[in-house]
C-alpha positions in Angstrom: -0.2 -0.2 0.1 3.2 2.4 0.8 6.0 2.3 2.5 6.7 4.1 5.6 9.1 6.8 5.9 12.6 5.5 7.5 12.1 8.5 10.3 8.7 8.8 10.9 6.7 7.6 13.9 3.2 8.7 13.4 0.1 7.4 11.0 -2.4 10.0 9.7 -5.7 8.3 8.6 -8.0 9.7 6.7 -11.3 7.7 6.6 -13.8 8.5 4.0 -16.2 10.5 5.9 -16.0 14.2 4.9 -13.6 13.2 1.8 -14.0 15.3 -1.1 -12.6 14.8 -4.7 -11.0 17.8 -6.9 -10.8 18.9 -10.1 -7.1 16.3 -10.6 -9.4 13.4 -9.1 -7.2 13.7 -5.8 -8.7 13.4 -2.6 -8.1 15.3 0.5 -9.9 15.5 3.5 -9.7 19.2 5.3 -10.5 17.6 8.7 -6.7 15.8 8.9 -4.8 16.4 5.5 -3.7 19.4 8.1 -1.4 17.3 10.3 1.1 16.5 7.2 2.1 20.4 8.2 3.0 17.9 11.9 6.4 17.4 9.7 8.2 16.8 6.8 8.4 12.5 7.4 4.6 12.2 9.0 3.3 9.7 6.8 -0.6 9.6 5.2 -2.7 6.9 3.9 -6.4 6.5 3.3 -8.5 4.1 4.8 -12.8 4.1 4.7 -14.0 2.6 7.3 -16.3 -0.7 8.0 -18.2 -0.6 5.0 -16.0 0.2 2.2 -12.3 -0.6 0.1 -9.4 0.2 1.7 -7.9 2.9 -0.2 -4.3 4.4 -0.3 -3.9 7.9 -0.7 -4.4 8.1 -4.4 -8.0 6.1 -4.2 -6.5 2.8 -5.7 -7.7 -0.2 -3.8 -5.3 -3.1 -2.0 -5.9 -5.4 0.1 -10.1 -4.6 -0.5 -10.9 -7.3 -2.7 -9.2 -9.8 0.0 -11.5 -8.1 2.5 -14.3 -7.8 0.7 -14.5 -11.3 -0.6 -13.9 -12.6 3.3 -17.0 -10.9 4.1 -19.1 -12.3 2.1 -18.2 -15.5 1.9 -18.2 -15.7 5.8 -21.8 -14.0 6.3 -23.1 -16.3 3.4 -22.1 -18.8 5.4 -22.4 -18.2 9.2 -24.7 -15.1 9.1 -21.6 -12.4 10.4 -19.4 -10.4 8.5 -15.3 -12.0 8.5 -12.7 -9.6 9.7 -9.5 -11.7 10.2 -7.3 -9.6 6.8 -9.0 -6.5 8.0 -7.5 -7.3 11.1 -4.1 -8.4 9.6 -3.7 -5.9 7.3 -4.1 -3.3 10.0 -2.1 -4.8 12.5 1.2 -5.2 9.7 0.5 -1.2 9.2 -0.1 0.0 12.6 2.7 -2.3 14.3 5.3 -0.3 12.1 3.8 3.3 14.2 4.2 4.5 17.4 1.5 6.6 17.2 -2.0 6.7 15.1 -4.2 10.0 14.0 -7.2 9.4 12.7 -10.8 9.8 12.3 -14.1 7.3 13.0 -11.5 4.4 13.5 -13.4 1.2 12.7 -13.7 -1.9 15.2 -11.5 -3.8 13.3 -8.6 -0.9 13.4 -8.7 -0.3 17.4 -8.6 -3.7 17.9 -5.9 -4.3 15.3 -4.3 -1.0 17.7 -4.9 -2.6 20.9 -2.7 -6.3 19.7 0.0 -3.9 18.2 0.0 -1.8 20.8 0.5 1.3 19.3 -0.9 4.4 20.7 -4.7 5.8 19.1 -5.6 8.9 19.0 -8.6 10.0 17.3 -9.4 13.8 16.5 -13.1 14.4 16.6 -15.9 14.4 13.7 -19.2 16.0 14.1 -21.1 15.1 17.6 -19.8 13.4 20.1 -22.1 10.2 20.8 -21.3 6.8 22.4 -19.8 5.2 19.4 -16.6 7.2 20.4 -16.1 4.7 23.7 -15.4 1.7 21.8 -12.5 -0.5 22.7 -11.7 2.5 25.2 -11.5 0.4 28.5 -10.8 -2.7 26.5 -6.7 -2.9 27.4 -4.7 -0.4 28.7 -1.3 -1.7 26.6 -2.3 1.0 24.4 -2.8 4.7 24.8 -6.3 6.0 23.2 -6.5 9.9 23.1 -9.2 12.1 22.2 -8.7 15.1 20.3 -11.9 17.6 20.4 -12.5 21.2 19.4 -14.2 22.5 22.4 -14.7 22.5 26.5 -18.2 21.3 25.9 -16.7 18.5 24.0 -14.5 17.3 26.6 -17.3 16.8 29.1 -19.7 15.3 26.9 -17.1 12.4 26.5 -15.8 12.8 30.3 -19.8 11.9 30.4 -19.4 8.8 28.5 -16.7 7.5 31.3 -13.6 8.5 29.3 -10.8 9.4 31.9 -10.3 13.3 31.5 -6.5 12.7 31.2 -7.1 10.9 28.0 -9.2 13.8 25.8 -7.4 16.9 25.7 -9.1 20.4 23.6 -7.3 21.1 20.7 -9.2 24.0 19.3 -10.3 23.6 15.9 -8.3 23.8 12.1 -10.0 25.8 10.1 -9.2 25.1 6.8 -9.7 27.9 4.2 -6.9 28.8 1.4 -6.2 32.4 -0.4 -7.3 31.0 -3.6 -11.0 30.5 -2.4 -10.9 34.6 -1.8 -11.3 34.7 -5.3 -14.5 32.8 -5.7 -15.7 34.0 -2.5 -15.9 37.6 -4.0 -18.4 36.2 -7.2 -20.8 34.8 -4.3 -20.3 36.6 -1.0 -20.4 40.2 -2.5 -23.5 40.1 -4.8 -25.9 38.4 -2.5 -26.9 36.2 0.5 -25.0 32.7 1.1 -27.5 29.9 2.3 -25.6 26.4 2.4 -28.2 23.7 3.0 -26.5 20.3 4.5 -27.9 17.2 3.3 -28.3 13.7 5.3 -27.1 10.7 4.3 -29.6 7.1 3.8 -33.0 9.3 4.1 -34.3 8.3 0.8 -35.8 5.3 2.9 -39.8 6.4 2.3 -40.2 5.0 6.0 -37.6 7.4 7.1 -38.8 10.6 9.0 -42.4 10.0 7.4 -43.9 12.9 9.4 -42.1 15.5 7.6 -42.7 13.7 4.3 -39.2 14.1 2.9 -38.1 14.6 -0.6 -36.1 12.3 -2.5 -33.3 14.5 -1.6 -33.9 14.3 1.8 -35.4 17.5 3.2 -39.3 18.6 3.4 -40.8 19.5 0.9 -42.1 22.8 2.2 -38.2 23.5 3.1 -37.8 22.9 -0.5 -40.2 25.2 -1.7 -39.3 28.1 0.6 -35.6 27.9 -0.6 -36.5 28.0 -4.1 -38.2 31.1 -3.2 -35.8 32.7 -1.5 -33.2 31.4 -4.4 -34.5 34.1 -6.3 -32.4 37.0 -4.2 -30.1 34.4 -3.0 -27.7 31.4 -4.0 -28.6 28.7 -2.1 -26.4 25.8 -2.3 -25.9 22.4 -1.5 -23.7 19.9 -0.3 -24.8 15.9 -0.6 -23.1 13.8 2.3 -20.1 12.3 1.4 -21.4 8.5 2.0 -24.4 9.7 -0.4 -21.4 10.0 -3.3 -19.1 7.7 -1.8 -22.5 5.0 -2.4 -23.0 6.4 -5.9 -26.2 8.2 -4.8 -24.5 12.2 -6.2 -25.7 11.5 -9.8 -29.6 11.2 -8.4 -29.8 13.8 -5.8 -28.4 16.5 -8.0 -30.7 15.0 -10.9 -33.7 15.8 -8.1 -32.1 19.2 -7.0 -31.5 20.7 -11.0 -35.4 19.4 -11.2 -36.6 22.1 -8.7 -34.3 24.8 -10.1 -31.2 24.7 -8.0 -27.8 24.8 -9.5 -25.5 25.2 -7.0 -24.6 22.0 -5.7 -20.2 21.5 -4.1 -19.3 18.4 -5.5 -20.4 19.9 -8.8 -20.2 23.3 -9.9 -16.7 24.0 -12.0 -16.3 27.6 -9.2 -17.2 25.0 -5.4 -16.1 21.9 -6.3 -12.3 22.6 -5.1 -13.4 24.7 -2.0 -13.5 23.2 1.5 -16.7 23.2 4.4 -14.5 26.2 5.8 -14.1 27.8 2.8 -18.0 27.9 1.9 -19.0 28.4 5.1 -17.0 31.6 5.4 -19.5 33.3 2.8 -22.7 31.9 4.2 -24.9 33.9 5.6 -27.7 30.6 6.9 -26.6 27.4 7.1 -30.4 24.9 6.5 -30.0 21.3 7.7 -32.2 18.2 8.7 -29.7 18.0 11.6 -25.9 17.8 10.9 -22.8 17.8 12.4 -21.7 20.7 9.9 -24.4 22.9 12.6 -20.9 23.1 14.9 -18.9 24.3 12.0 -21.1 26.9 11.0 -21.3 28.0 14.8 -17.8 28.5 15.3 -17.7 31.1 11.7 -20.4 32.9 13.3 -22.9 31.1 10.8 -26.6 31.2 12.4 -28.0 26.9 11.5 -31.6 26.7 10.9 -32.4 22.6 12.5 -35.6 21.1 11.2 -35.7 17.9 12.9 -37.0 19.2 15.5 -35.6 15.3 17.7 -32.5 18.2 18.3 -34.9 21.2 19.1 -37.7 20.2 21.5 -36.9 19.2 25.1 -37.1 15.4 25.3 -35.9 15.1 21.9 -33.7 11.6 20.7 -30.9 14.3 19.5 -31.3 17.2 21.9 -27.7 17.2 23.7 -26.7 17.5 19.8 -26.0 20.8 19.3 -27.1 22.0 23.5 -24.5 24.5 23.3 -25.3 26.6 19.6 -28.9 26.4 21.1 -28.1 27.9 24.3 -25.8 30.7 22.5 -27.9 31.3 19.2 -26.7 29.4 16.9 -28.8 27.2 16.7 -32.5 28.1 15.9 -35.8 25.7 15.2 -37.2 26.2 11.8 -39.8 28.2 10.8 -40.3 29.9 7.5 -40.6 33.3 8.3 -37.1 32.6 10.0 -35.4 32.6 6.9 -36.2 35.8 5.7 -35.5 37.2 9.0 -31.9 35.7 9.2 -31.5 36.9 5.9 -31.9 39.8 6.5 -30.0 40.5 9.8 -27.3 39.1 7.8 -26.8 41.2 5.4 -26.0 44.2 7.0 -23.1 42.1 9.1 -21.8 40.4 6.0 -19.4 42.9 4.7 -15.7 42.0 5.1 -16.7 38.7 7.4 -14.3 36.6 5.5 -11.5 38.3 5.9 -12.4 39.1 9.6 -12.0 35.0 10.4 -9.5 34.2 13.0 -7.1 31.9 12.7 -5.5 29.9 15.1 -4.5 27.1 13.1 -0.6 27.6 14.5 -1.8 26.9 18.2 -3.6 23.6 17.1 -0.8 22.3 15.4 1.6 23.0 17.7 -1.2 21.3 20.7 -1.4 17.8 18.2 2.0 18.0 18.3 2.6 18.0 21.8 0.1 15.6 22.8 0.8 12.8 20.3 4.4 13.0 21.0 3.5 12.5 25.4 4.5 15.9 26.2 0.7 16.4 27.1 
């Protein structure tokens, strides 16, 4: 798959989640690729999680065919997916390193890390839930650390049973590059920008039956409202990476274009190379069913309108997801009139917003390096 650099002792693994493909066909992940700046000799590879092939940094399969074959055969014969080859694969890779930094490691990868005794550090992706603690207390021979964005995220993990010494707040790395400014001026200056983050796996008619979701995963009345405001606003849609990986992007794009929406992050010529942070820097408003992009938007001073009432009403099954953002006013419950009001308020506050974003990227990099080197 790749050869370990002679002087490198840290492996950075990127998952399928939140991967972008630029116009040259190369895969990137702004959530974790910044760690290449830690040191010149850091190794970086790409893995794709439990439901996808194992990939190298250029997206070409390696062990994936054998791993999938084992799963299909064992599922057919025994009713469960076999993971022996995948665990062997990860053990073979991980034993070469002292530390591994990743996002959303698979259960098999965690088992392999325990087996070889490598230190595993997971960078927060999305909302803190019970899945973060899988394998945490299985074996104390390995160091399991969590690198989270804020004090409230740290508290959420501690509440789930993670020891305080194993959770470090690193802050946020904001992925904004100089070429972005050129694109931003077209969208940012002329009209307000609304970013709409779609969820994946919501094309099943049994999901959210009470909301009558359209095929793109949003209620019809919300899409009608977005269509109305698109006359005087750039409405930009972000398709979830999992839907893109599963080949659903053409179907979703076709449906959006049927409704008159032309600005889609993954396909629009001027938007496809922009990271999530770069699109958010242009945005006046963010709309979603319940995407964790709410947290990214709040960090950059952008309000989110959340449609799923499980996230916004007392007793809701996801009420803890955006509690901090609700308390600070950066997440609000959806109501049609809210979109117009927030856009009107935001319009007067937009001047030079992009230039006013404060980046603390060097501090984040230094903090991560201190953690994985054992100084913290």
